[in-house]
Structures are given as C-alpha cells and as structure tokens.
Biotite code that builds the C-alpha atoms (Angstrom):
import biotite.structure as struc

atoms = struc.array([
    struc.Atom([-19.992, -49.954, 6.548], chain_id="A", res_id=1, res_name="MET", atom_name="CA", element="C"),
    struc.Atom([-18.817, -51.284, 2.856], chain_id="A", res_id=2, res_name="LEU", atom_name="CA", element="C"),
    struc.Atom([-20.024, -50.068, 0.059], chain_id="A", res_id=3, res_name="GLY", atom_name="CA", element="C"),
    struc.Atom([-21.457, -51.764, -2.826], chain_id="A", res_id=4, res_name="LEU", atom_name="CA", element="C"),
    struc.Atom([-18.371, -50.886, -4.724], chain_id="A", res_id=5, res_name="GLY", atom_name="CA", element="C"),
    struc.Atom([-16.136, -51.855, -2.612], chain_id="A", res_id=6, res_name="SER", atom_name="CA", element="C"),
    struc.Atom([-18.083, -55.124, -2.026], chain_id="A", res_id=7, res_name="LEU", atom_name="CA", element="C"),
    struc.Atom([-17.772, -56.122, -6.129], chain_id="A", res_id=8, res_name="ALA", atom_name="CA", element="C"),
    struc.Atom([-14.239, -55.142, -5.396], chain_id="A", res_id=9, res_name="LEU", atom_name="CA", element="C"),
    struc.Atom([-13.960, -57.776, -2.239], chain_id="A", res_id=10, res_name="ALA", atom_name="CA", element="C"),
    struc.Atom([-15.691, -60.728, -4.893], chain_id="A", res_id=11, res_name="LEU", atom_name="CA", element="C"),
    struc.Atom([-13.816, -60.159, -7.767], chain_id="A", res_id=12, res_name="ALA", atom_name="CA", element="C"),
    struc.Atom([-10.036, -60.788, -5.695], chain_id="A", res_id=13, res_name="ALA", atom_name="CA", element="C"),
    struc.Atom([-11.823, -63.801, -4.072], chain_id="A", res_id=14, res_name="CYS", atom_name="CA", element="C"),
    struc.Atom([-13.335, -64.736, -7.997], chain_id="A", res_id=15, res_name="SER", atom_name="CA", element="C"),
    struc.Atom([-11.143, -67.747, -9.419], chain_id="A", res_id=16, res_name="PRO", atom_name="CA", element="C"),
    struc.Atom([-8.675, -66.030, -12.258], chain_id="A", res_id=17, res_name="ALA", atom_name="CA", element="C"),
    struc.Atom([-9.474, -66.527, -15.565], chain_id="A", res_id=18, res_name="PRO", atom_name="CA", element="C"),
    struc.Atom([-7.622, -69.619, -17.177], chain_id="A", res_id=19, res_name="ARG", atom_name="CA", element="C"),
    struc.Atom([-4.504, -67.701, -18.841], chain_id="A", res_id=20, res_name="GLY", atom_name="CA", element="C"),
    struc.Atom([-3.776, -65.656, -15.500], chain_id="A", res_id=21, res_name="ASP", atom_name="CA", element="C"),
    struc.Atom([-3.735, -68.987, -13.553], chain_id="A", res_id=22, res_name="GLN", atom_name="CA", element="C"),
    struc.Atom([-0.853, -70.121, -16.294], chain_id="A", res_id=23, res_name="SER", atom_name="CA", element="C"),
    struc.Atom([0.476, -67.226, -16.369], chain_id="A", res_id=24, res_name="ARG", atom_name="CA", element="C"),
    struc.Atom([0.767, -66.773, -12.735], chain_id="A", res_id=25, res_name="ALA", atom_name="CA", element="C"),
    struc.Atom([2.140, -70.328, -12.271], chain_id="A", res_id=26, res_name="ALA", atom_name="CA", element="C"),
    struc.Atom([5.065, -68.894, -15.087], chain_id="A", res_id=27, res_name="THR", atom_name="CA", element="C"),
    struc.Atom([5.813, -65.959, -12.758], chain_id="A", res_id=28, res_name="GLY", atom_name="CA", element="C"),
    struc.Atom([6.070, -68.637, -9.979], chain_id="A", res_id=29, res_name="LEU", atom_name="CA", element="C"),
    struc.Atom([7.968, -71.104, -11.688], chain_id="A", res_id=30, res_name="THR", atom_name="CA", element="C"),
    struc.Atom([10.325, -68.256, -12.535], chain_id="A", res_id=31, res_name="LEU", atom_name="CA", element="C"),
    struc.Atom([10.938, -66.990, -9.062], chain_id="A", res_id=32, res_name="GLU", atom_name="CA", element="C"),
    struc.Atom([11.445, -70.089, -7.421], chain_id="A", res_id=33, res_name="GLN", atom_name="CA", element="C"),
    struc.Atom([14.368, -71.216, -10.196], chain_id="A", res_id=34, res_name="GLY", atom_name="CA", element="C"),
    struc.Atom([15.980, -68.663, -9.320], chain_id="A", res_id=35, res_name="ARG", atom_name="CA", element="C"),
    struc.Atom([15.785, -68.826, -5.886], chain_id="A", res_id=36, res_name="ILE", atom_name="CA", element="C"),
    struc.Atom([16.825, -72.109, -6.252], chain_id="A", res_id=37, res_name="TYR", atom_name="CA", element="C"),
    struc.Atom([19.423, -71.230, -8.021], chain_id="A", res_id=38, res_name="THR", atom_name="CA", element="C"),
    struc.Atom([20.885, -68.798, -6.006], chain_id="A", res_id=39, res_name="ASN", atom_name="CA", element="C"),
    struc.Atom([20.632, -70.884, -3.025], chain_id="A", res_id=40, res_name="TRP", atom_name="CA", element="C"),
    struc.Atom([22.656, -73.482, -5.081], chain_id="A", res_id=41, res_name="LEU", atom_name="CA", element="C"),
    struc.Atom([25.320, -70.676, -6.318], chain_id="A", res_id=42, res_name="TYR", atom_name="CA", element="C"),
    struc.Atom([25.262, -69.731, -2.336], chain_id="A", res_id=43, res_name="GLY", atom_name="CA", element="C"),
    struc.Atom([26.232, -73.324, -1.161], chain_id="A", res_id=44, res_name="ALA", atom_name="CA", element="C"),
    struc.Atom([22.618, -73.111, 0.856], chain_id="A", res_id=45, res_name="GLU", atom_name="CA", element="C"),
    struc.Atom([22.149, -76.829, 0.348], chain_id="A", res_id=46, res_name="TYR", atom_name="CA", element="C"),
    struc.Atom([20.263, -77.081, 3.798], chain_id="A", res_id=47, res_name="GLY", atom_name="CA", element="C"),
    struc.Atom([17.274, -75.109, 2.408], chain_id="A", res_id=48, res_name="LYS", atom_name="CA", element="C"),
    struc.Atom([17.483, -76.943, -0.879], chain_id="A", res_id=49, res_name="LEU", atom_name="CA", element="C"),
    struc.Atom([17.724, -80.364, 0.941], chain_id="A", res_id=50, res_name="TRP", atom_name="CA", element="C"),
    struc.Atom([14.240, -79.009, 2.828], chain_id="A", res_id=51, res_name="GLU", atom_name="CA", element="C"),
    struc.Atom([12.842, -78.193, -0.823], chain_id="A", res_id=52, res_name="ARG", atom_name="CA", element="C"),
    struc.Atom([13.620, -81.682, -2.177], chain_id="A", res_id=53, res_name="LEU", atom_name="CA", element="C"),
    struc.Atom([11.014, -84.802, -2.680], chain_id="A", res_id=54, res_name="THR", atom_name="CA", element="C"),
    struc.Atom([11.310, -87.277, -0.475], chain_id="A", res_id=55, res_name="PRO", atom_name="CA", element="C"),
    struc.Atom([12.690, -88.995, -3.697], chain_id="A", res_id=56, res_name="GLU", atom_name="CA", element="C"),
    struc.Atom([14.923, -87.254, -4.695], chain_id="A", res_id=57, res_name="LEU", atom_name="CA", element="C"),
    struc.Atom([16.450, -86.484, -0.969], chain_id="A", res_id=58, res_name="GLN", atom_name="CA", element="C"),
    struc.Atom([16.613, -90.812, -1.424], chain_id="A", res_id=59, res_name="ARG", atom_name="CA", element="C"),
    struc.Atom([18.877, -90.155, -4.518], chain_id="A", res_id=60, res_name="VAL", atom_name="CA", element="C"),
    struc.Atom([21.315, -87.813, -2.739], chain_id="A", res_id=61, res_name="PHE", atom_name="CA", element="C"),
    struc.Atom([21.127, -89.482, 0.324], chain_id="A", res_id=62, res_name="GLY", atom_name="CA", element="C"),
    struc.Atom([21.535, -86.549, 2.764], chain_id="A", res_id=63, res_name="SER", atom_name="CA", element="C"),
    struc.Atom([21.883, -82.752, 2.972], chain_id="A", res_id=64, res_name="ALA", atom_name="CA", element="C"),
    struc.Atom([25.870, -82.927, 2.901], chain_id="A", res_id=65, res_name="ALA", atom_name="CA", element="C"),
    struc.Atom([25.867, -85.742, 0.195], chain_id="A", res_id=66, res_name="GLU", atom_name="CA", element="C"),
    struc.Atom([23.606, -82.908, -2.023], chain_id="A", res_id=67, res_name="LEU", atom_name="CA", element="C"),
    struc.Atom([26.542, -80.683, -0.711], chain_id="A", res_id=68, res_name="GLY", atom_name="CA", element="C"),
    struc.Atom([29.576, -82.513, -2.202], chain_id="A", res_id=69, res_name="ALA", atom_name="CA", element="C"),
    struc.Atom([27.914, -82.693, -5.685], chain_id="A", res_id=70, res_name="PHE", atom_name="CA", element="C"),
    struc.Atom([26.425, -79.898, -6.455], chain_id="A", res_id=71, res_name="ALA", atom_name="CA", element="C"),
    struc.Atom([29.689, -77.750, -4.863], chain_id="A", res_id=72, res_name="GLY", atom_name="CA", element="C"),
    struc.Atom([31.563, -79.735, -7.193], chain_id="A", res_id=73, res_name="ARG", atom_name="CA", element="C"),
    struc.Atom([29.134, -78.743, -10.042], chain_id="A", res_id=74, res_name="ALA", atom_name="CA", element="C"),
    struc.Atom([29.413, -75.121, -8.943], chain_id="A", res_id=75, res_name="VAL", atom_name="CA", element="C"),
    struc.Atom([33.149, -74.918, -8.265], chain_id="A", res_id=76, res_name="THR", atom_name="CA", element="C"),
    struc.Atom([33.951, -76.511, -11.798], chain_id="A", res_id=77, res_name="GLN", atom_name="CA", element="C"),
    struc.Atom([31.728, -73.756, -13.381], chain_id="A", res_id=78, res_name="LEU", atom_name="CA", element="C"),
    struc.Atom([33.158, -70.722, -11.675], chain_id="A", res_id=79, res_name="GLY", atom_name="CA", element="C"),
    struc.Atom([30.843, -67.717, -11.400], chain_id="A", res_id=80, res_name="GLN", atom_name="CA", element="C"),
    struc.Atom([28.117, -67.253, -13.179], chain_id="A", res_id=81, res_name="GLU", atom_name="CA", element="C"),
    struc.Atom([28.858, -63.812, -15.768], chain_id="A", res_id=82, res_name="ARG", atom_name="CA", element="C"),
    struc.Atom([25.871, -63.485, -17.308], chain_id="A", res_id=83, res_name="ARG", atom_name="CA", element="C"),
    struc.Atom([22.256, -65.281, -17.837], chain_id="A", res_id=84, res_name="THR", atom_name="CA", element="C"),
    struc.Atom([21.877, -66.215, -21.659], chain_id="A", res_id=85, res_name="VAL", atom_name="CA", element="C"),
    struc.Atom([18.197, -67.330, -21.261], chain_id="A", res_id=86, res_name="ASP", atom_name="CA", element="C"),
    struc.Atom([15.173, -68.614, -18.869], chain_id="A", res_id=87, res_name="GLU", atom_name="CA", element="C"),
    struc.Atom([12.091, -70.668, -19.632], chain_id="A", res_id=88, res_name="GLN", atom_name="CA", element="C"),
    struc.Atom([9.951, -72.505, -18.041], chain_id="A", res_id=89, res_name="VAL", atom_name="CA", element="C"),
    struc.Atom([7.863, -75.146, -19.728], chain_id="A", res_id=90, res_name="ALA", atom_name="CA", element="C"),
    struc.Atom([5.078, -77.398, -18.416], chain_id="A", res_id=91, res_name="GLU", atom_name="CA", element="C"),
    struc.Atom([5.434, -80.885, -18.216], chain_id="A", res_id=92, res_name="LEU", atom_name="CA", element="C"),
    struc.Atom([2.034, -82.127, -16.435], chain_id="A", res_id=93, res_name="LYS", atom_name="CA", element="C"),
    struc.Atom([2.007, -81.952, -13.188], chain_id="A", res_id=94, res_name="PRO", atom_name="CA", element="C"),
    struc.Atom([5.287, -80.218, -13.337], chain_id="A", res_id=95, res_name="GLU", atom_name="CA", element="C"),
    struc.Atom([6.863, -77.413, -14.298], chain_id="A", res_id=96, res_name="ARG", atom_name="CA", element="C"),
    struc.Atom([10.482, -77.264, -15.239], chain_id="A", res_id=97, res_name="VAL", atom_name="CA", element="C"),
    struc.Atom([12.879, -74.261, -14.922], chain_id="A", res_id=98, res_name="TYR", atom_name="CA", element="C"),
    struc.Atom([15.630, -74.329, -17.041], chain_id="A", res_id=99, res_name="SER", atom_name="CA", element="C"),
    struc.Atom([18.360, -71.462, -17.245], chain_id="A", res_id=100, res_name="ARG", atom_name="CA", element="C"),
    struc.Atom([21.327, -70.894, -19.774], chain_id="A", res_id=101, res_name="THR", atom_name="CA", element="C"),
    struc.Atom([23.994, -69.208, -18.360], chain_id="A", res_id=102, res_name="ALA", atom_name="CA", element="C"),
    struc.Atom([27.478, -68.701, -18.745], chain_id="A", res_id=103, res_name="ALA", atom_name="CA", element="C"),
    struc.Atom([30.569, -68.809, -16.179], chain_id="A", res_id=104, res_name="PHE", atom_name="CA", element="C"),
    struc.Atom([33.880, -68.097, -16.025], chain_id="A", res_id=105, res_name="THR", atom_name="CA", element="C"),
    struc.Atom([35.152, -71.793, -15.776], chain_id="A", res_id=106, res_name="ALA", atom_name="CA", element="C"),
    struc.Atom([33.202, -72.932, -18.481], chain_id="A", res_id=107, res_name="ALA", atom_name="CA", element="C"),
    struc.Atom([33.801, -72.470, -21.919], chain_id="A", res_id=108, res_name="ARG", atom_name="CA", element="C"),
    struc.Atom([30.130, -73.274, -22.931], chain_id="A", res_id=109, res_name="LEU", atom_name="CA", element="C"),
    struc.Atom([27.167, -71.861, -21.848], chain_id="A", res_id=110, res_name="PRO", atom_name="CA", element="C"),
    struc.Atom([25.552, -74.456, -19.089], chain_id="A", res_id=111, res_name="VAL", atom_name="CA", element="C"),
    struc.Atom([22.227, -75.357, -18.307], chain_id="A", res_id=112, res_name="VAL", atom_name="CA", element="C"),
    struc.Atom([20.582, -75.742, -14.706], chain_id="A", res_id=113, res_name="ILE", atom_name="CA", element="C"),
    struc.Atom([17.094, -77.288, -15.262], chain_id="A", res_id=114, res_name="GLU", atom_name="CA", element="C"),
    struc.Atom([15.042, -77.599, -11.755], chain_id="A", res_id=115, res_name="TRP", atom_name="CA", element="C"),
    struc.Atom([12.025, -79.925, -12.095], chain_id="A", res_id=116, res_name="THR", atom_name="CA", element="C"),
    struc.Atom([9.470, -78.738, -9.707], chain_id="A", res_id=117, res_name="LEU", atom_name="CA", element="C"),
    struc.Atom([5.686, -80.341, -8.140], chain_id="A", res_id=118, res_name="THR", atom_name="CA", element="C"),
    struc.Atom([3.010, -78.228, -8.180], chain_id="A", res_id=119, res_name="LYS", atom_name="CA", element="C"),
    struc.Atom([3.803, -77.097, -4.641], chain_id="A", res_id=120, res_name="ASP", atom_name="CA", element="C"),
    struc.Atom([7.447, -75.907, -5.587], chain_id="A", res_id=121, res_name="GLY", atom_name="CA", element="C"),
    struc.Atom([9.070, -78.761, -4.291], chain_id="A", res_id=122, res_name="ALA", atom_name="CA", element="C"),
    struc.Atom([12.240, -79.672, -6.028], chain_id="A", res_id=123, res_name="VAL", atom_name="CA", element="C"),
    struc.Atom([11.969, -83.334, -8.232], chain_id="A", res_id=124, res_name="SER", atom_name="CA", element="C"),
    struc.Atom([14.320, -82.691, -10.382], chain_id="A", res_id=125, res_name="GLY", atom_name="CA", element="C"),
    struc.Atom([17.868, -80.872, -10.696], chain_id="A", res_id=126, res_name="LEU", atom_name="CA", element="C"),
    struc.Atom([19.965, -81.143, -13.998], chain_id="A", res_id=127, res_name="THR", atom_name="CA", element="C"),
    struc.Atom([23.252, -79.720, -14.449], chain_id="A", res_id=128, res_name="VAL", atom_name="CA", element="C"),
    struc.Atom([24.609, -80.093, -18.561], chain_id="A", res_id=129, res_name="ARG", atom_name="CA", element="C"),
    struc.Atom([26.298, -77.948, -21.028], chain_id="A", res_id=130, res_name="PRO", atom_name="CA", element="C"),
    struc.Atom([24.121, -75.894, -23.249], chain_id="A", res_id=131, res_name="ALA", atom_name="CA", element="C"),
    struc.Atom([23.179, -77.389, -26.697], chain_id="A", res_id=132, res_name="ALA", atom_name="CA", element="C"),
    struc.Atom([25.182, -75.541, -29.727], chain_id="A", res_id=133, res_name="PRO", atom_name="CA", element="C"),
    struc.Atom([21.724, -74.192, -30.695], chain_id="A", res_id=134, res_name="ASP", atom_name="CA", element="C"),
    struc.Atom([19.685, -74.655, -27.568], chain_id="A", res_id=135, res_name="SER", atom_name="CA", element="C"),
    struc.Atom([17.360, -71.141, -27.822], chain_id="A", res_id=136, res_name="SER", atom_name="CA", element="C"),
    struc.Atom([16.347, -72.590, -30.886], chain_id="A", res_id=137, res_name="LYS", atom_name="CA", element="C"),
    struc.Atom([15.992, -76.498, -29.728], chain_id="A", res_id=138, res_name="ALA", atom_name="CA", element="C"),
    struc.Atom([14.440, -75.449, -26.287], chain_id="A", res_id=139, res_name="THR", atom_name="CA", element="C"),
    struc.Atom([12.076, -72.297, -27.078], chain_id="A", res_id=140, res_name="ALA", atom_name="CA", element="C"),
    struc.Atom([8.650, -72.275, -25.315], chain_id="A", res_id=141, res_name="THR", atom_name="CA", element="C"),
    struc.Atom([6.055, -69.863, -25.330], chain_id="A", res_id=142, res_name="LYS", atom_name="CA", element="C"),
    struc.Atom([6.902, -69.372, -21.361], chain_id="A", res_id=143, res_name="ASP", atom_name="CA", element="C"),
    struc.Atom([10.384, -67.698, -22.857], chain_id="A", res_id=144, res_name="SER", atom_name="CA", element="C"),
    struc.Atom([12.556, -64.890, -20.921], chain_id="A", res_id=145, res_name="VAL", atom_name="CA", element="C"),
    struc.Atom([14.905, -63.565, -22.352], chain_id="A", res_id=146, res_name="LYS", atom_name="CA", element="C"),
    struc.Atom([17.414, -61.439, -19.572], chain_id="A", res_id=147, res_name="SER", atom_name="CA", element="C"),
    struc.Atom([21.026, -60.285, -19.900], chain_id="A", res_id=148, res_name="GLU", atom_name="CA", element="C"),
    struc.Atom([22.736, -59.314, -16.938], chain_id="A", res_id=149, res_name="LYS", atom_name="CA", element="C"),
])
C-alpha cells in the first residue's frame, strides 16, 4: 500500500516539468544526440546515421553508401579529432542545432560540425565547415558548453 508521501512523489513525477526545465532537458538531449551522431560519423557508422536522417535529407544523399562516400572523404581529410574546442546547442524553432568546433590532426584551423535536428531527434541537416577565425564570439549562445579534451 502506498503512503501519502509516495503518492505525492508519484504524482509530482508525472506532472509536466516547468518551462525552464524542459528547455534545459531539450538542450541536454540535443547535446547528447549531437555527440552520438558525431561519434557515428567519426566511426564510419553510416548505416546508423542513414536511419536517423529525415526522408528529405535521405533524398539529398540518395543512399547510405553515398552518405558514406561524402562523409568518409570529409573525415579522412580532417584526420583524427585532437580536442573539442566548443560545443553549442541553438534553437531554430521547431528544430535545434548541435555545433561542435574541434581541432583535427590534418586540418590547420578548427572545423565546425553541425547537426540540425528535428523535435524527435532526426537529422535534417549536416554541415562540415571551417570555423570562423573568431567563431567563439560569432556563434556564442546561452546554451553553450565549453569542453577541453
């Protein structure tokens, strides 16, 4: 038999989170998904990435093999990630963008990898580009996470 304290705790767990908590939770989830997708990219797990692409983005690449050819060239040209310079999550309603700026062994300058994610975590965009010289100032948002590896 549940006591009143247990019942109150159960009801509190079922109630919606306050607005600020929802935003922080969404930011944390996007950060986690961005890291997972980036690890899949680095690990040549293109089949897993393909399954997470929106139908529109799948049409752009055509197949998991073509996604692998594109992504494989980019990752090979960059070399190994030496360290993460910056990670950010930005909201572009209804989507969110995970941006990772990193230093690579074969790249002279840091590179930004951006994943645009739908509300359910599907990938609707992927960008790999050189970081702007002062990108920390240009892209800073309130949901920025600094990291050193």
